[in-house]
C-alpha positions in Angstrom: 27.4 -42.5 -61.4 29.7 -39.7 -60.0 27.1 -37.2 -61.1 24.4 -39.1 -59.2 26.4 -39.3 -56.1 27.2 -35.6 -56.3 23.5 -34.8 -56.6 22.7 -37.0 -53.5 25.4 -35.4 -51.4 24.2 -32.0 -52.4 20.6 -32.9 -51.5 21.7 -34.2 -48.1 23.7 -31.1 -47.4 20.8 -28.9 -48.3 18.5 -30.9 -46.0 20.9 -30.6 -43.1 21.3 -26.9 -43.7 17.5 -26.4 -43.7 17.0 -28.0 -40.3 17.8 -24.8 -38.3 15.4 -22.9 -40.6 12.6 -25.4 -39.9 13.2 -25.2 -36.2 13.2 -21.4 -36.4 9.9 -21.5 -38.3 8.4 -23.6 -35.4 9.8 -21.1 -32.8 8.5 -17.9 -34.4 4.8 -18.4 -33.6 5.6 -18.5 -29.9 7.6 -15.3 -29.7 7.8 -11.8 -31.2 4.0 -11.7 -31.6 3.0 -8.4 -33.1 -0.5 -9.0 -34.5 -3.8 -10.6 -33.7 -3.3 -13.1 -36.5 0.1 -14.2 -35.1 -1.4 -14.5 -31.6 -4.4 -16.6 -32.9 -1.9 -19.0 -34.7 0.3 -19.3 -31.6 -2.7 -20.1 -29.4 -3.5 -23.1 -31.6 0.1 -24.3 -31.6 0.5 -27.0 -29.0 4.3 -26.6 -29.1 3.9 -23.1 -27.6 3.5 -23.4 -23.8 4.5 -19.8 -23.4 3.7 -17.0 -25.9 5.4 -13.6 -25.7 4.2 -10.4 -27.2 6.6 -8.0 -28.8 4.2 -5.1 -29.5 0.7 -3.9 -28.7 -2.0 -5.8 -30.5 -5.4 -4.7 -31.8 -8.1 -7.4 -32.4 -11.6 -7.3 -33.9 -12.8 -10.5 -32.4 -12.3 -12.5 -29.2 -9.5 -14.9 -28.8 -10.1 -18.5 -27.5 -7.8 -20.8 -25.6 -8.6 -24.5 -25.0 -5.3 -25.7 -23.8 -2.6 -25.0 -21.1 -0.8 -21.9 -22.1 0.8 -18.7 -20.8 0.7 -15.3 -22.5 3.5 -13.1 -21.4 2.6 -9.6 -22.5 5.9 -8.1 -21.5 4.0 -4.9 -20.6 2.1 -4.7 -23.9 -1.6 -4.2 -24.5 -4.3 -6.2 -26.3 -7.0 -3.8 -27.4 -10.4 -4.3 -29.0 -10.8 -2.3 -32.2 -13.1 0.7 -32.3 -15.3 -1.1 -34.9 -15.8 -4.1 -32.6 -16.1 -2.0 -29.4 -18.8 0.2 -30.9 -20.8 -2.7 -32.4 -24.4 -2.9 -31.1 -26.5 -6.0 -30.2 -23.4 -8.2 -29.5 -24.4 -11.7 -28.5 -22.3 -14.6 -27.1 -18.7 -14.4 -26.0 -17.4 -10.9 -26.7 -14.6 -10.8 -24.2 -11.1 -10.0 -25.5 -9.8 -13.4 -24.5 -11.4 -16.6 -23.1 -10.2 -19.7 -21.4 -12.6 -22.5 -22.5 -13.0 -25.7 -20.5 -12.5 -28.5 -20.0 -8.9 -28.1 -21.4 -8.5 -24.4 -21.2 -5.9 -23.3 -18.6 -4.8 -19.8 -19.5 -2.3 -17.7 -17.5 -1.9 -14.0 -18.4 1.1 -12.1 -17.1 2.5 -8.6 -17.5 -0.4 -7.7 -19.8 -3.0 -4.9 -20.3 -6.4 -5.6 -21.7 -8.6 -2.7 -22.8 -11.5 -1.5 -25.0 -13.4 -4.7 -24.8 -17.0 -4.7 -26.1 -18.0 -6.8 -23.1 -15.3 -8.1 -20.8 -11.6 -8.1 -20.7 -11.1 -11.8 -20.1 -13.4 -14.8 -19.4 -13.1 -18.2 -17.9 -15.9 -20.4 -19.5 -17.3 -23.8 -19.1 -14.9 -25.3 -16.6 -11.9 -23.4 -17.9 -9.2 -21.9 -15.6 -8.0 -18.3 -15.9 -5.0 -17.1 -13.9 -4.0 -13.4 -13.9 -0.6 -12.1 -12.7 0.4 -8.5 -13.4 -2.7 -7.8 -15.5 -4.5 -4.4 -15.8 -8.0 -4.3 -17.4 -9.7 -1.1 -18.3 -12.4 0.5 -20.5 -14.7 -2.5 -21.0 -18.4 -2.1 -21.5 -19.5 -4.8 -19.0 -17.0 -6.1 -16.4 -13.3 -6.5 -16.3 -13.5 -10.3 -15.8 -16.2 -13.0 -15.9 -16.3 -16.5 -14.5 -19.0 -18.3 -16.5 -19.1 -21.7 -14.8 -15.3 -21.7 -14.4 -12.4 -20.6 -12.2 -10.6 -17.3 -11.9 -7.3 -17.2 -9.9 -6.3 -13.7 -8.8 -2.5 -13.2 -8.3 -2.1 -9.5 -9.3 -4.9 -7.7 -11.0 -6.0 -4.1 -11.4 -9.6 -3.5 -12.6 -10.4 0.0 -13.9 -13.9 -0.9 -15.0 -17.5 -0.1 -14.0 -17.9 -3.6 -12.6 -15.0 -5.8 -11.4 -15.8 -9.5 -11.7 -19.0 -11.0 -13.1 -20.0 -14.5 -12.0 -22.7 -17.0 -13.0 -23.3 -19.8 -15.4 -25.1 -19.7 -18.7 -26.8 -22.6 -20.4 -24.0 -22.8 -23.0 -21.5 -23.1 -20.2 -23.5 -25.9 -18.6 -23.6 -27.8 -21.8 -19.9 -27.3 -22.1 -19.3 -28.9 -18.7 -19.4 -25.7 -16.7 -19.6 -25.9 -12.9 -20.1 -23.6 -10.0 -18.1 -20.3 -10.7 -15.1 -20.0 -8.4 -12.9 -17.0 -7.4 -9.6 -17.8 -5.8 -7.5 -15.1 -4.1 -3.8 -15.9 -4.3 -2.3 -12.4 -4.3 -3.7 -8.9 -4.6 -6.4 -7.0 -6.4 -7.0 -3.2 -6.9 -10.2 -1.8 -8.3 -11.9 1.4 -9.2 -15.2 -0.5 -10.0 -18.4 0.5 -8.4 -18.7 -3.1 -7.2 -15.8 -5.6 -7.0 -18.2 -8.4 -8.0 -21.7 -9.0 -9.2 -23.9 -11.9 -10.2 -26.3 -12.1 -13.1 -29.7 -12.1 -11.4 -30.9 -14.6 -14.0 -28.3 -17.2 -13.1 -29.2 -20.3 -11.1 -25.6 -20.8 -9.9 -24.0 -20.6 -6.5 -20.6 -19.0 -6.0 -17.5 -20.7 -4.5 -14.7 -18.6 -3.0 -11.3 -19.5 -1.6 -8.2 -17.9 -0.1 -4.8 -19.4 -0.7 -2.2 -19.4 2.1 -0.1 -16.2 2.0 -2.5 -14.2 -0.2 -2.3 -10.4 0.3 -6.0 -9.8 -0.2 -8.8 -12.0 1.1 -12.3 -12.8 -0.2 -15.1 -13.4 2.3 -18.9 -13.9 2.3 -20.9 -11.3 4.2 -24.5 -12.2 4.1 -25.6 -11.9 0.5 -22.4 -10.0 -0.5 -18.8 -10.7 -1.1 -16.1 -8.5 0.4 -12.4 -8.1 -0.3 -10.1 -7.2 2.6 -6.4 -6.5 3.0 -4.0 -8.7 5.0 -5.2 -6.8 8.2 -8.8 -7.8 7.5 -9.8 -4.2 6.8 -12.6 -4.3 4.2 -11.6 -2.6 0.9 -14.3 -3.6 -1.6 -17.7 -5.2 -1.6 -19.9 -6.8 -4.2 -23.4 -5.9 -5.4 -26.1 -7.9 -3.5 -26.2 -11.5 -4.7 -29.7 -13.1 -5.2 -30.8 -14.6 -1.9 -31.5 -18.0 -3.6 -27.8 -18.3 -4.4 -25.3 -19.3 -1.7 -21.7 -18.4 -1.3 -19.5 -21.3 -0.1 -15.9 -22.3 0.3 -14.3 -25.5 -0.8 -14.7 -26.8 2.7 -11.2 -26.0 3.9 -11.8 -22.6 5.5 -14.4 -20.4 7.2 -15.2 -17.7 4.6 -18.3 -16.3 6.3 -17.8 -13.2 8.4 -19.3 -10.6 10.7 -18.2 -7.0 10.5 -16.6 -5.3 13.5 -16.6 -1.5 13.1 -13.9 0.1 15.2 -14.0 3.8 15.9 -10.7 5.4 17.1 -10.3 9.2 17.3 -11.9 10.6 14.1 -11.2 7.4 12.3 -13.3 4.3 11.6 -12.5 0.9 10.1 -14.6 -2.1 9.2 -12.8 -5.3 10.2 -13.9 -8.7 8.7 -13.9 -11.4 11.4 -14.8 -15.0 10.5 -17.9 -16.2 12.2 -17.2 -17.4 15.8 -13.6 -16.3 15.7 -12.3 -13.6 17.9 -10.9 -10.1 17.6 -7.7 -11.3 19.2 -7.0 -13.3 16.1 -6.8 -10.1 14.0 -3.7 -7.8 13.9 -5.0 -4.5 15.3 -1.6 -2.9 16.3 -2.1 -0.1 13.8 -5.2 0.9 15.7 -3.8 0.4 19.2 -0.7 2.4 18.4 -2.5 5.0 16.2 -1.7 8.1 18.4 1.7 9.2 19.5 1.8 9.8 23.3 -1.4 7.8 23.9 -1.6 4.3 25.3 -4.4 1.9 24.3 -6.5 0.7 27.2 -9.4 -1.4 25.8 -12.4 -1.5 23.4 -15.8 -0.5 24.7 -19.3 -1.2 23.3 -21.8 1.7 22.6 -23.2 1.2 26.0 -19.9 1.7 27.7 -19.3 -2.0 28.5 -15.7 -3.2 28.1 -15.4 -5.7 25.3 -13.2 -8.8 25.8 -11.1 -9.4 22.6 -11.2 -13.1 23.2 -15.0 -13.2 22.9 -16.2 -15.1 19.8 -17.9 -12.7 17.2 -21.4 -13.9 16.6 -22.9 -10.7 15.1 -21.9 -7.3 13.7 -20.8 -4.9 16.4 -19.4 -1.4 16.8 -16.5 -0.9 19.2 -14.8 2.3 20.4 -11.1 2.3 21.2 -10.1 3.8 24.5 -6.7 5.4 25.2 -5.0 7.3 28.0 -2.2 9.8 27.8 1.3 8.4 28.5 2.7 10.4 31.5 6.5 10.5 31.7 7.8 9.9 35.2 10.0 12.8 36.3 13.6 11.9 36.8 16.2 13.4 39.2 19.2 14.4 37.1 22.7 13.6 38.5 24.3 16.9 39.5 27.8 16.8 38.1 30.7 18.2 40.1 31.4 21.7 38.6 34.9 23.0 38.1 34.5 25.4 41.0 33.4 22.6 43.3 36.3 20.4 42.4 38.7 23.3 42.8 37.3 24.1 46.2 37.8 20.5 47.3 41.4 20.5 46.1 42.2 23.8 47.8 40.6 22.7 51.1 42.6 19.4 50.9 45.8 21.3 50.2 45.2 23.7 53.1 44.4 20.7 55.4 47.7 19.0 54.4 49.7 22.2 55.1 47.9 22.6 58.4 48.9 19.0 59.4 52.5 19.5 58.3 52.8 22.8 60.2 51.1 21.3 63.3 53.4 18.3 63.2 56.5 20.5 63.0 55.3 22.7 65.8 54.8 19.8 68.1 58.3 18.5 67.3 59.9 21.8 68.3 57.9 21.9 71.5 59.3 18.6 72.4 
């Protein structure tokens, strides 16, 4: 009996001691990720809301996400292998990583994606892809693709031939894909020939939105999309979008613009002004105060007519900034009393006092 109790106590003790090891085993797939296999396992582990990379990773196939998860790259890189990158006739999803709807809600932070045989990252079939501190480079097609899904831009750099591809495939539609949407909620930098393009074969429209406080803005300009800075200066534009497809907002803002080209000195800027809004709503102080010693007067049209900044913008227009030289008013300096002047006053005063004293004494003697 004593022997049996001893065995039981020993078994209980071992079970208790093994609990930290079990917990540690559950934690490991979420952190210290150093291989594509580890990352694949972590992505399917629902107990990993945040996955952190501890090294650069090379993958030979795309990674899929169908749940709510964040990958913190900690500055590391996920790279497509040379074998995968150089493959010919690739069909289907060949982005490095994809957020698949309806449950996919993937956030990438502090991460580099490179050497993708098609795209760096994709939002597919109603999935959501958020990018914050992400650089994408060296991809054969585009940096990003919204295939019937939503991409949220917080901080992205695209060093690719095309920036963002949008559209909707039949596979995406079958998966529950909706109108592709691009949401600006931060900043974007790009070396791409076009910031965005749409597959001419797609039957989809495009939805765009600007969150409050975003640094860059996305607008619809005719059959194109443009990206501006916070001063509404146009930085990037898209390839022409098929005329049968429309560019719309979610109904909360005016995203359609006219372009006001402002010429000042040897400089020229294209300013995006939402339709029927005014130039007075745009911060133009950098233009008005562009030249030292010059004061801004007004804007004029090509025909010399003065343009009122409170006039609603109803079409594209070119304006020329007018300045005049600031003339400093001459001032009369205060002439300070010199040492010689003060001395003269003192001497004259002293002589006057002596004269008074002598005269007074003379008069007394005379009396």
